[in-house]
MARNU-144329 format. One record per residue (C-alpha): residue in one letter; residue number from 1; x, y, z. Coordinates in nm, 2 decimals. Example, Ala and Ser with C-alpha at 12.3 -4.5 7.8 and 13.67 -1.06 7.14 Angstrom:
2
<dodo residuo="A" num="1" east="1.23" north="-0.45" up="0.78"/>
<dodo residuo="S" num="2" east="1.37" north="-0.11" up="0.71"/>
REM end
This chain:
326
<dodo residuo="M" num="1" east="-1.02" north="2.05" up="0.36"/>
<dodo residuo="D" num="2" east="-1.33" north="2.12" up="0.13"/>
<dodo residuo="V" num="3" east="-1.64" north="1.88" up="0.17"/>
<dodo residuo="R" num="4" east="-1.88" north="1.77" up="-0.09"/>
<dodo residuo="T" num="5" east="-2.22" north="1.60" up="-0.07"/>
<dodo residuo="L" num="6" east="-2.21" north="1.24" up="-0.14"/>
<dodo residuo="G" num="7" east="-2.50" north="1.21" up="-0.38"/>
<dodo residuo="R" num="8" east="-2.83" north="1.11" up="-0.21"/>
<dodo residuo="T" num="9" east="-2.69" north="1.04" up="0.12"/>
<dodo residuo="G" num="10" east="-2.73" north="1.37" up="0.21"/>
<dodo residuo="R" num="11" east="-2.39" north="1.34" up="0.40"/>
<dodo residuo="K" num="12" east="-2.08" north="1.57" up="0.35"/>
<dodo residuo="V" num="13" east="-1.76" north="1.44" up="0.29"/>
<dodo residuo="S" num="14" east="-1.39" north="1.54" up="0.23"/>
<dodo residuo="V" num="15" east="-1.31" north="1.57" up="-0.12"/>
<dodo residuo="V" num="16" east="-1.02" north="1.35" up="-0.05"/>
<dodo residuo="G" num="17" east="-1.09" north="1.02" up="0.14"/>
<dodo residuo="L" num="18" east="-0.90" north="0.69" up="0.23"/>
<dodo residuo="G" num="19" east="-0.94" north="0.40" up="0.05"/>
<dodo residuo="T" num="20" east="-0.82" north="0.09" up="0.28"/>
<dodo residuo="W" num="21" east="-0.81" north="-0.19" up="0.06"/>
<dodo residuo="Q" num="22" east="-0.41" north="-0.19" up="0.14"/>
<dodo residuo="L" num="23" east="-0.49" north="-0.23" up="0.52"/>
<dodo residuo="G" num="24" east="-0.65" north="-0.54" up="0.46"/>
<dodo residuo="A" num="25" east="-0.48" north="-0.75" up="0.19"/>
<dodo residuo="D" num="26" east="-0.31" north="-0.77" up="-0.14"/>
<dodo residuo="W" num="27" east="-0.09" north="-0.49" up="-0.12"/>
<dodo residuo="G" num="28" east="0.23" north="-0.64" up="0.06"/>
<dodo residuo="D" num="29" east="0.19" north="-0.66" up="0.42"/>
<dodo residuo="V" num="30" east="0.10" north="-0.38" up="0.65"/>
<dodo residuo="T" num="31" east="0.11" north="-0.43" up="1.03"/>
<dodo residuo="H" num="32" east="-0.18" north="-0.33" up="1.28"/>
<dodo residuo="D" num="33" east="0.01" north="-0.02" up="1.43"/>
<dodo residuo="E" num="34" east="0.10" north="0.10" up="1.10"/>
<dodo residuo="A" num="35" east="-0.25" north="0.05" up="0.96"/>
<dodo residuo="I" num="36" east="-0.39" north="0.28" up="1.26"/>
<dodo residuo="A" num="37" east="-0.10" north="0.52" up="1.19"/>
<dodo residuo="V" num="38" east="-0.23" north="0.56" up="0.85"/>
<dodo residuo="L" num="39" east="-0.60" north="0.62" up="0.96"/>
<dodo residuo="D" num="40" east="-0.47" north="0.90" up="1.24"/>
<dodo residuo="S" num="41" east="-0.29" north="1.06" up="0.97"/>
<dodo residuo="A" num="42" east="-0.57" north="1.10" up="0.73"/>
<dodo residuo="T" num="43" east="-0.80" north="1.21" up="1.01"/>
<dodo residuo="A" num="44" east="-0.58" north="1.48" up="1.12"/>
<dodo residuo="A" num="45" east="-0.53" north="1.60" up="0.77"/>
<dodo residuo="G" num="46" east="-0.91" north="1.62" up="0.73"/>
<dodo residuo="V" num="47" east="-1.00" north="1.33" up="0.57"/>
<dodo residuo="T" num="48" east="-1.38" north="1.25" up="0.70"/>
<dodo residuo="F" num="49" east="-1.41" north="0.95" up="0.40"/>
<dodo residuo="F" num="50" east="-1.29" north="0.59" up="0.47"/>
<dodo residuo="D" num="51" east="-1.39" north="0.34" up="0.20"/>
<dodo residuo="T" num="52" east="-1.34" north="-0.03" up="0.29"/>
<dodo residuo="A" num="53" east="-1.48" north="-0.35" up="0.20"/>
<dodo residuo="D" num="54" east="-1.60" north="-0.70" up="0.36"/>
<dodo residuo="V" num="55" east="-1.34" north="-0.89" up="0.14"/>
<dodo residuo="Y" num="56" east="-1.04" north="-0.67" up="0.25"/>
<dodo residuo="G" num="57" east="-0.84" north="-0.90" up="0.48"/>
<dodo residuo="D" num="58" east="-1.15" north="-1.08" up="0.46"/>
<dodo residuo="G" num="59" east="-1.27" north="-0.82" up="0.71"/>
<dodo residuo="R" num="60" east="-0.93" north="-0.71" up="0.87"/>
<dodo residuo="S" num="61" east="-0.98" north="-0.37" up="0.72"/>
<dodo residuo="E" num="62" east="-1.34" north="-0.30" up="0.85"/>
<dodo residuo="Q" num="63" east="-1.25" north="-0.44" up="1.16"/>
<dodo residuo="L" num="64" east="-0.92" north="-0.20" up="1.18"/>
<dodo residuo="I" num="65" east="-1.16" north="0.11" up="1.09"/>
<dodo residuo="G" num="66" east="-1.42" north="-0.01" up="1.39"/>
<dodo residuo="E" num="67" east="-1.13" north="-0.04" up="1.63"/>
<dodo residuo="Y" num="68" east="-0.99" north="0.30" up="1.56"/>
<dodo residuo="L" num="69" east="-1.33" north="0.52" up="1.55"/>
<dodo residuo="K" num="70" east="-1.45" north="0.33" up="1.86"/>
<dodo residuo="A" num="71" east="-1.14" north="0.47" up="2.06"/>
<dodo residuo="R" num="72" east="-1.21" north="0.81" up="1.92"/>
<dodo residuo="P" num="73" east="-1.60" north="0.88" up="1.94"/>
<dodo residuo="E" num="74" east="-1.53" north="1.25" up="1.87"/>
<dodo residuo="L" num="75" east="-1.45" north="1.21" up="1.53"/>
<dodo residuo="D" num="76" east="-1.74" north="1.22" up="1.25"/>
<dodo residuo="V" num="77" east="-1.61" north="1.00" up="0.97"/>
<dodo residuo="F" num="78" east="-1.84" north="0.86" up="0.73"/>
<dodo residuo="V" num="79" east="-1.73" north="0.49" up="0.67"/>
<dodo residuo="A" num="80" east="-1.86" north="0.32" up="0.31"/>
<dodo residuo="T" num="81" east="-1.82" north="-0.03" up="0.30"/>
<dodo residuo="K" num="82" east="-1.91" north="-0.31" up="0.03"/>
<dodo residuo="M" num="83" east="-2.05" north="-0.65" up="0.00"/>
<dodo residuo="G" num="84" east="-2.06" north="-0.95" up="-0.25"/>
<dodo residuo="R" num="85" east="-1.70" north="-1.04" up="-0.33"/>
<dodo residuo="R" num="86" east="-1.67" north="-1.33" up="-0.07"/>
<dodo residuo="A" num="87" east="-1.97" north="-1.53" up="-0.25"/>
<dodo residuo="E" num="88" east="-1.90" north="-1.71" up="-0.56"/>
<dodo residuo="Q" num="89" east="-2.01" north="-1.45" up="-0.83"/>
<dodo residuo="D" num="90" east="-2.34" north="-1.59" up="-0.95"/>
<dodo residuo="P" num="91" east="-2.65" north="-1.34" up="-0.95"/>
<dodo residuo="A" num="92" east="-2.86" north="-1.59" up="-0.77"/>
<dodo residuo="N" num="93" east="-2.66" north="-1.52" up="-0.47"/>
<dodo residuo="F" num="94" east="-2.77" north="-1.18" up="-0.47"/>
<dodo residuo="T" num="95" east="-3.06" north="-1.20" up="-0.24"/>
<dodo residuo="L" num="96" east="-3.18" north="-1.04" up="0.06"/>
<dodo residuo="D" num="97" east="-3.10" north="-1.30" up="0.30"/>
<dodo residuo="N" num="98" east="-2.78" north="-1.29" up="0.17"/>
<dodo residuo="F" num="99" east="-2.75" north="-0.91" up="0.18"/>
<dodo residuo="R" num="100" east="-2.86" north="-0.95" up="0.59"/>
<dodo residuo="A" num="101" east="-2.55" north="-1.21" up="0.67"/>
<dodo residuo="W" num="102" east="-2.33" north="-0.98" up="0.46"/>
<dodo residuo="T" num="103" east="-2.43" north="-0.64" up="0.63"/>
<dodo residuo="D" num="104" east="-2.46" north="-0.80" up="0.99"/>
<dodo residuo="R" num="105" east="-2.13" north="-0.93" up="0.95"/>
<dodo residuo="S" num="106" east="-1.98" north="-0.58" up="0.84"/>
<dodo residuo="R" num="107" east="-2.20" north="-0.43" up="1.12"/>
<dodo residuo="T" num="108" east="-2.01" north="-0.63" up="1.34"/>
<dodo residuo="N" num="109" east="-1.69" north="-0.56" up="1.20"/>
<dodo residuo="L" num="110" east="-1.74" north="-0.17" up="1.21"/>
<dodo residuo="G" num="111" east="-1.85" north="-0.18" up="1.55"/>
<dodo residuo="V" num="112" east="-2.19" north="-0.01" up="1.43"/>
<dodo residuo="E" num="113" east="-2.58" north="-0.07" up="1.42"/>
<dodo residuo="T" num="114" east="-2.64" north="0.14" up="1.10"/>
<dodo residuo="L" num="115" east="-2.41" north="0.10" up="0.81"/>
<dodo residuo="D" num="116" east="-2.33" north="0.44" up="0.67"/>
<dodo residuo="L" num="117" east="-2.32" north="0.33" up="0.30"/>
<dodo residuo="V" num="118" east="-2.29" north="-0.01" up="0.15"/>
<dodo residuo="Q" num="119" east="-2.20" north="-0.05" up="-0.20"/>
<dodo residuo="L" num="120" east="-2.25" north="-0.38" up="-0.42"/>
<dodo residuo="H" num="121" east="-1.90" north="-0.47" up="-0.48"/>
<dodo residuo="C" num="122" east="-1.85" north="-0.51" up="-0.86"/>
<dodo residuo="P" num="123" east="-2.14" north="-0.80" up="-0.91"/>
<dodo residuo="P" num="124" east="-2.18" north="-0.98" up="-1.20"/>
<dodo residuo="T" num="125" east="-2.37" north="-0.74" up="-1.46"/>
<dodo residuo="P" num="126" east="-2.71" north="-0.88" up="-1.46"/>
<dodo residuo="V" num="127" east="-2.73" north="-0.78" up="-1.08"/>
<dodo residuo="F" num="128" east="-2.73" north="-0.42" up="-1.19"/>
<dodo residuo="S" num="129" east="-3.05" north="-0.46" up="-1.36"/>
<dodo residuo="S" num="130" east="-3.24" north="-0.70" up="-1.08"/>
<dodo residuo="D" num="131" east="-3.55" north="-0.53" up="-0.90"/>
<dodo residuo="E" num="132" east="-3.53" north="-0.76" up="-0.64"/>
<dodo residuo="V" num="133" east="-3.19" north="-0.66" up="-0.56"/>
<dodo residuo="Y" num="134" east="-3.29" north="-0.30" up="-0.50"/>
<dodo residuo="D" num="135" east="-3.61" north="-0.40" up="-0.36"/>
<dodo residuo="G" num="136" east="-3.38" north="-0.57" up="-0.07"/>
<dodo residuo="L" num="137" east="-3.16" north="-0.31" up="-0.04"/>
<dodo residuo="D" num="138" east="-3.47" north="-0.06" up="-0.01"/>
<dodo residuo="L" num="139" east="-3.59" north="-0.27" up="0.29"/>
<dodo residuo="L" num="140" east="-3.26" north="-0.26" up="0.49"/>
<dodo residuo="V" num="141" east="-3.25" north="0.10" up="0.46"/>
<dodo residuo="Q" num="142" east="-3.63" north="0.12" up="0.62"/>
<dodo residuo="E" num="143" east="-3.52" north="-0.13" up="0.88"/>
<dodo residuo="G" num="144" east="-3.21" north="0.08" up="0.96"/>
<dodo residuo="V" num="145" east="-2.95" north="-0.17" up="0.88"/>
<dodo residuo="L" num="146" east="-2.80" north="0.08" up="0.66"/>
<dodo residuo="A" num="147" east="-2.86" north="0.45" up="0.58"/>
<dodo residuo="A" num="148" east="-2.80" north="0.42" up="0.21"/>
<dodo residuo="Y" num="149" east="-2.66" north="0.20" up="-0.06"/>
<dodo residuo="G" num="150" east="-2.47" north="0.25" up="-0.39"/>
<dodo residuo="V" num="151" east="-2.30" north="0.05" up="-0.65"/>
<dodo residuo="S" num="152" east="-1.90" north="-0.03" up="-0.74"/>
<dodo residuo="V" num="153" east="-1.87" north="-0.09" up="-1.09"/>
<dodo residuo="E" num="154" east="-1.62" north="-0.23" up="-1.34"/>
<dodo residuo="T" num="155" east="-1.78" north="-0.09" up="-1.67"/>
<dodo residuo="V" num="156" east="-1.95" north="0.25" up="-1.76"/>
<dodo residuo="D" num="157" east="-2.26" north="0.05" up="-1.85"/>
<dodo residuo="E" num="158" east="-2.30" north="-0.08" up="-1.52"/>
<dodo residuo="A" num="159" east="-2.28" north="0.32" up="-1.40"/>
<dodo residuo="L" num="160" east="-2.54" north="0.41" up="-1.61"/>
<dodo residuo="T" num="161" east="-2.79" north="0.15" up="-1.52"/>
<dodo residuo="A" num="162" east="-2.73" north="0.20" up="-1.13"/>
<dodo residuo="I" num="163" east="-2.78" north="0.59" up="-1.21"/>
<dodo residuo="A" num="164" east="-3.11" north="0.53" up="-1.34"/>
<dodo residuo="R" num="165" east="-3.23" north="0.35" up="-1.00"/>
<dodo residuo="P" num="166" east="-3.38" north="0.62" up="-0.79"/>
<dodo residuo="N" num="167" east="-3.27" north="0.53" up="-0.46"/>
<dodo residuo="V" num="168" east="-2.88" north="0.45" up="-0.53"/>
<dodo residuo="A" num="169" east="-2.69" north="0.72" up="-0.35"/>
<dodo residuo="S" num="170" east="-2.36" north="0.68" up="-0.51"/>
<dodo residuo="V" num="171" east="-2.15" north="0.51" up="-0.78"/>
<dodo residuo="Q" num="172" east="-1.78" north="0.40" up="-0.75"/>
<dodo residuo="V" num="173" east="-1.61" north="0.37" up="-1.06"/>
<dodo residuo="I" num="174" east="-1.24" north="0.35" up="-1.17"/>
<dodo residuo="F" num="175" east="-1.16" north="0.71" up="-1.30"/>
<dodo residuo="N" num="176" east="-0.84" north="0.84" up="-1.32"/>
<dodo residuo="A" num="177" east="-0.58" north="1.04" up="-1.57"/>
<dodo residuo="F" num="178" east="-0.56" north="0.67" up="-1.75"/>
<dodo residuo="R" num="179" east="-0.91" north="0.57" up="-1.74"/>
<dodo residuo="L" num="180" east="-1.09" north="0.87" up="-1.88"/>
<dodo residuo="K" num="181" east="-1.42" north="0.70" up="-2.05"/>
<dodo residuo="P" num="182" east="-1.65" north="0.81" up="-1.72"/>
<dodo residuo="L" num="183" east="-1.60" north="1.15" up="-1.85"/>
<dodo residuo="D" num="184" east="-1.85" north="1.08" up="-2.15"/>
<dodo residuo="E" num="185" east="-2.16" north="1.00" up="-2.00"/>
<dodo residuo="V" num="186" east="-2.11" north="0.87" up="-1.63"/>
<dodo residuo="L" num="187" east="-2.05" north="1.18" up="-1.47"/>
<dodo residuo="P" num="188" east="-2.28" north="1.40" up="-1.67"/>
<dodo residuo="A" num="189" east="-2.54" north="1.16" up="-1.59"/>
<dodo residuo="A" num="190" east="-2.46" north="1.13" up="-1.19"/>
<dodo residuo="K" num="191" east="-2.49" north="1.46" up="-1.21"/>
<dodo residuo="E" num="192" east="-2.82" north="1.56" up="-1.33"/>
<dodo residuo="A" num="193" east="-2.93" north="1.25" up="-1.12"/>
<dodo residuo="G" num="194" east="-2.81" north="1.36" up="-0.79"/>
<dodo residuo="V" num="195" east="-2.58" north="1.06" up="-0.76"/>
<dodo residuo="G" num="196" east="-2.25" north="1.10" up="-0.58"/>
<dodo residuo="I" num="197" east="-1.92" north="0.98" up="-0.79"/>
<dodo residuo="I" num="198" east="-1.64" north="0.80" up="-0.58"/>
<dodo residuo="A" num="199" east="-1.33" north="0.79" up="-0.83"/>
<dodo residuo="R" num="200" east="-1.14" north="0.46" up="-0.72"/>
<dodo residuo="V" num="201" east="-0.83" north="0.37" up="-0.82"/>
<dodo residuo="P" num="202" east="-0.71" north="0.70" up="-0.89"/>
<dodo residuo="L" num="203" east="-0.36" north="0.66" up="-0.93"/>
<dodo residuo="A" num="204" east="-0.40" north="0.38" up="-1.15"/>
<dodo residuo="S" num="205" east="-0.25" north="0.14" up="-0.90"/>
<dodo residuo="G" num="206" east="0.05" north="0.38" up="-0.81"/>
<dodo residuo="L" num="207" east="0.13" north="0.41" up="-1.19"/>
<dodo residuo="L" num="208" east="0.02" north="0.81" up="-1.15"/>
<dodo residuo="S" num="209" east="0.31" north="0.83" up="-0.84"/>
<dodo residuo="G" num="210" east="0.58" north="0.84" up="-1.14"/>
<dodo residuo="R" num="211" east="0.78" north="0.61" up="-0.91"/>
<dodo residuo="Y" num="212" east="0.78" north="0.36" up="-1.12"/>
<dodo residuo="T" num="213" east="1.04" north="0.18" up="-1.39"/>
<dodo residuo="T" num="214" east="0.99" north="-0.10" up="-1.64"/>
<dodo residuo="S" num="215" east="1.21" north="-0.31" up="-1.37"/>
<dodo residuo="T" num="216" east="0.99" north="-0.20" up="-1.07"/>
<dodo residuo="T" num="217" east="0.89" north="-0.55" up="-0.89"/>
<dodo residuo="F" num="218" east="0.62" north="-0.61" up="-0.61"/>
<dodo residuo="A" num="219" east="0.57" north="-0.84" up="-0.32"/>
<dodo residuo="P" num="220" east="0.47" north="-1.15" up="-0.42"/>
<dodo residuo="D" num="221" east="0.11" north="-1.08" up="-0.25"/>
<dodo residuo="D" num="222" east="0.06" north="-0.77" up="-0.41"/>
<dodo residuo="H" num="223" east="-0.21" north="-0.77" up="-0.70"/>
<dodo residuo="R" num="224" east="0.03" north="-0.58" up="-0.89"/>
<dodo residuo="T" num="225" east="0.21" north="-0.90" up="-0.93"/>
<dodo residuo="Y" num="226" east="-0.04" north="-1.17" up="-0.95"/>
<dodo residuo="N" num="227" east="-0.33" north="-1.00" up="-1.12"/>
<dodo residuo="R" num="228" east="-0.16" north="-0.82" up="-1.41"/>
<dodo residuo="G" num="229" east="-0.33" north="-1.04" up="-1.68"/>
<dodo residuo="G" num="230" east="-0.66" north="-1.05" up="-1.45"/>
<dodo residuo="E" num="231" east="-0.57" north="-1.38" up="-1.29"/>
<dodo residuo="A" num="232" east="-0.74" north="-1.33" up="-0.99"/>
<dodo residuo="F" num="233" east="-1.02" north="-1.05" up="-1.09"/>
<dodo residuo="D" num="234" east="-1.10" north="-0.78" up="-1.35"/>
<dodo residuo="V" num="235" east="-0.78" north="-0.67" up="-1.49"/>
<dodo residuo="G" num="236" east="-0.88" north="-0.34" up="-1.50"/>
<dodo residuo="E" num="237" east="-0.83" north="-0.33" up="-1.11"/>
<dodo residuo="T" num="238" east="-0.47" north="-0.35" up="-1.15"/>
<dodo residuo="F" num="239" east="-0.29" north="-0.05" up="-1.32"/>
<dodo residuo="S" num="240" east="-0.63" north="0.04" up="-1.45"/>
<dodo residuo="G" num="241" east="-0.61" north="-0.22" up="-1.70"/>
<dodo residuo="V" num="242" east="-0.29" north="-0.03" up="-1.87"/>
<dodo residuo="D" num="243" east="-0.03" north="-0.25" up="-1.97"/>
<dodo residuo="F" num="244" east="0.25" north="-0.19" up="-1.72"/>
<dodo residuo="E" num="245" east="0.54" north="-0.10" up="-1.96"/>
<dodo residuo="T" num="246" east="0.30" north="0.13" up="-2.16"/>
<dodo residuo="G" num="247" east="0.18" north="0.29" up="-1.86"/>
<dodo residuo="V" num="248" east="0.51" north="0.36" up="-1.70"/>
<dodo residuo="R" num="249" east="0.60" north="0.56" up="-2.03"/>
<dodo residuo="A" num="250" east="0.27" north="0.74" up="-1.97"/>
<dodo residuo="A" num="251" east="0.33" north="0.82" up="-1.63"/>
<dodo residuo="Q" num="252" east="0.71" north="0.96" up="-1.68"/>
<dodo residuo="E" num="253" east="0.53" north="1.19" up="-1.90"/>
<dodo residuo="F" num="254" east="0.23" north="1.29" up="-1.72"/>
<dodo residuo="A" num="255" east="0.51" north="1.35" up="-1.41"/>
<dodo residuo="A" num="256" east="0.70" north="1.56" up="-1.64"/>
<dodo residuo="A" num="257" east="0.42" north="1.78" up="-1.68"/>
<dodo residuo="V" num="258" east="0.33" north="1.82" up="-1.31"/>
<dodo residuo="P" num="259" east="0.40" north="2.18" up="-1.19"/>
<dodo residuo="E" num="260" east="0.72" north="2.21" up="-0.97"/>
<dodo residuo="G" num="261" east="0.66" north="2.17" up="-0.59"/>
<dodo residuo="V" num="262" east="0.36" north="1.94" up="-0.68"/>
<dodo residuo="H" num="263" east="0.41" north="1.52" up="-0.67"/>
<dodo residuo="P" num="264" east="0.27" north="1.35" up="-0.97"/>
<dodo residuo="A" num="265" east="0.03" north="1.17" up="-0.71"/>
<dodo residuo="Q" num="266" east="-0.11" north="1.50" up="-0.58"/>
<dodo residuo="A" num="267" east="-0.16" north="1.63" up="-0.93"/>
<dodo residuo="A" num="268" east="-0.36" north="1.27" up="-1.03"/>
<dodo residuo="I" num="269" east="-0.56" north="1.33" up="-0.75"/>
<dodo residuo="A" num="270" east="-0.62" north="1.69" up="-0.78"/>
<dodo residuo="W" num="271" east="-0.71" north="1.64" up="-1.19"/>
<dodo residuo="I" num="272" east="-1.00" north="1.42" up="-1.09"/>
<dodo residuo="L" num="273" east="-1.12" north="1.64" up="-0.81"/>
<dodo residuo="A" num="274" east="-1.14" north="1.94" up="-1.06"/>
<dodo residuo="Q" num="275" east="-1.36" north="1.71" up="-1.32"/>
<dodo residuo="D" num="276" east="-1.72" north="1.82" up="-1.31"/>
<dodo residuo="G" num="277" east="-1.95" north="1.57" up="-1.11"/>
<dodo residuo="V" num="278" east="-1.70" north="1.42" up="-0.90"/>
<dodo residuo="T" num="279" east="-1.77" north="1.40" up="-0.54"/>
<dodo residuo="A" num="280" east="-1.45" north="1.22" up="-0.40"/>
<dodo residuo="A" num="281" east="-1.14" north="1.07" up="-0.47"/>
<dodo residuo="I" num="282" east="-1.03" north="0.77" up="-0.26"/>
<dodo residuo="P" num="283" east="-0.67" north="0.69" up="-0.30"/>
<dodo residuo="G" num="284" east="-0.50" north="0.45" up="-0.06"/>
<dodo residuo="A" num="285" east="-0.19" north="0.45" up="0.16"/>
<dodo residuo="R" num="286" east="0.07" north="0.21" up="0.30"/>
<dodo residuo="N" num="287" east="0.22" north="0.45" up="0.56"/>
<dodo residuo="V" num="288" east="0.17" north="0.75" up="0.71"/>
<dodo residuo="N" num="289" east="0.35" north="0.98" up="0.45"/>
<dodo residuo="Q" num="290" east="0.14" north="0.86" up="0.14"/>
<dodo residuo="S" num="291" east="-0.16" north="0.96" up="0.36"/>
<dodo residuo="R" num="292" east="-0.08" north="1.26" up="0.44"/>
<dodo residuo="S" num="293" east="0.04" north="1.37" up="0.08"/>
<dodo residuo="N" num="294" east="-0.26" north="1.24" up="-0.09"/>
<dodo residuo="A" num="295" east="-0.44" north="1.45" up="0.13"/>
<dodo residuo="A" num="296" east="-0.30" north="1.75" up="0.07"/>
<dodo residuo="A" num="297" east="-0.37" north="1.72" up="-0.30"/>
<dodo residuo="A" num="298" east="-0.72" north="1.89" up="-0.21"/>
<dodo residuo="D" num="299" east="-0.55" north="2.20" up="-0.20"/>
<dodo residuo="V" num="300" east="-0.39" north="2.15" up="-0.52"/>
<dodo residuo="V" num="301" east="-0.47" north="2.41" up="-0.80"/>
<dodo residuo="L" num="302" east="-0.32" north="2.26" up="-1.17"/>
<dodo residuo="P" num="303" east="-0.25" north="2.53" up="-1.44"/>
<dodo residuo="D" num="304" east="-0.52" north="2.57" up="-1.71"/>
<dodo residuo="D" num="305" east="-0.35" north="2.37" up="-1.99"/>
<dodo residuo="F" num="306" east="-0.28" north="2.06" up="-1.75"/>
<dodo residuo="D" num="307" east="-0.63" north="1.91" up="-1.84"/>
<dodo residuo="R" num="308" east="-0.50" north="1.92" up="-2.24"/>
<dodo residuo="T" num="309" east="-0.17" north="1.74" up="-2.11"/>
<dodo residuo="V" num="310" east="-0.39" north="1.47" up="-1.94"/>
<dodo residuo="H" num="311" east="-0.60" north="1.39" up="-2.27"/>
<dodo residuo="D" num="312" east="-0.30" north="1.43" up="-2.51"/>
<dodo residuo="I" num="313" east="-0.11" north="1.18" up="-2.32"/>
<dodo residuo="Y" num="314" east="-0.45" north="0.93" up="-2.28"/>
<dodo residuo="D" num="315" east="-0.50" north="0.98" up="-2.65"/>
<dodo residuo="R" num="316" east="-0.16" north="0.91" up="-2.76"/>
<dodo residuo="Y" num="317" east="-0.06" north="0.62" up="-2.49"/>
<dodo residuo="L" num="318" east="-0.40" north="0.45" up="-2.39"/>
<dodo residuo="R" num="319" east="-0.72" north="0.55" up="-2.55"/>
<dodo residuo="E" num="320" east="-0.70" north="0.25" up="-2.83"/>
<dodo residuo="A" num="321" east="-0.64" north="0.01" up="-2.59"/>
<dodo residuo="I" num="322" east="-0.86" north="0.11" up="-2.25"/>
<dodo residuo="H" num="323" east="-1.16" north="0.30" up="-2.39"/>
<dodo residuo="P" num="324" east="-1.34" north="0.01" up="-2.56"/>
<dodo residuo="R" num="325" east="-1.28" north="-0.22" up="-2.28"/>
<dodo residuo="W" num="326" east="-1.47" north="-0.08" up="-1.95"/>
REM end
């Protein structure tokens, strides 16, 4: 699998990573053995980049990754985690003392002395402008607690604020065929600054797989059931903020444009990877088949007119409702 340098970390990572929210919680039940099998199938397919967070299953995702990598010391996997969502979302909570406690917990969960990358996990907007926050993160790098730090954001403005900071290594942003706004400013600014771009929610919570109909239902503990209106967290995290019925219609048109022999989810990932400035996409997987299929997207070459199709679908179905919001 192709690799790219993840911004200011200086580390090479596979262009298709593995998002591991699914292995922690909020996507229906995934057993321990199923989770380990997903991790194993990903690395077997060339994935060298895992993305997790301390809040995924309240640490379960980190612990599974730590267990998996401890048993396989020969693997060279870059692990990005996140911090900040286990606390009340008050800017006053983003302090050095809390950073120490949060990163110590993640280091224990992952079984490492130094975390490869820690990302602020979609904190309140004022946090992105706080000198104290970046001073604290810089100190943890100096002390060897973490090798680098980045941010995960909800909005384009938050991304641009973070990119302007000299030691932010990467920005994780929702970017997919149903969320095109990062193309306007974020990707060019990150490329110019040497900041890595991690595309999260690359399949719009599964919409871009083309598998859903307007009658599709999800488990009660799946965020695609309980967060459709933003009841639990930012609605942009669920179906990229797209109204489900509208998203299904757009996804059906997207799937119809995909070349023969390519799965719609693979085309969605391949389209992201073809955008200038993207380092990696991090689709999640609940089972081995999804993991293998997602990794295979790295080898997909799309026809020249596919990008026009993506923009046309977005303009007709989604731009008016999505583009102004994030």
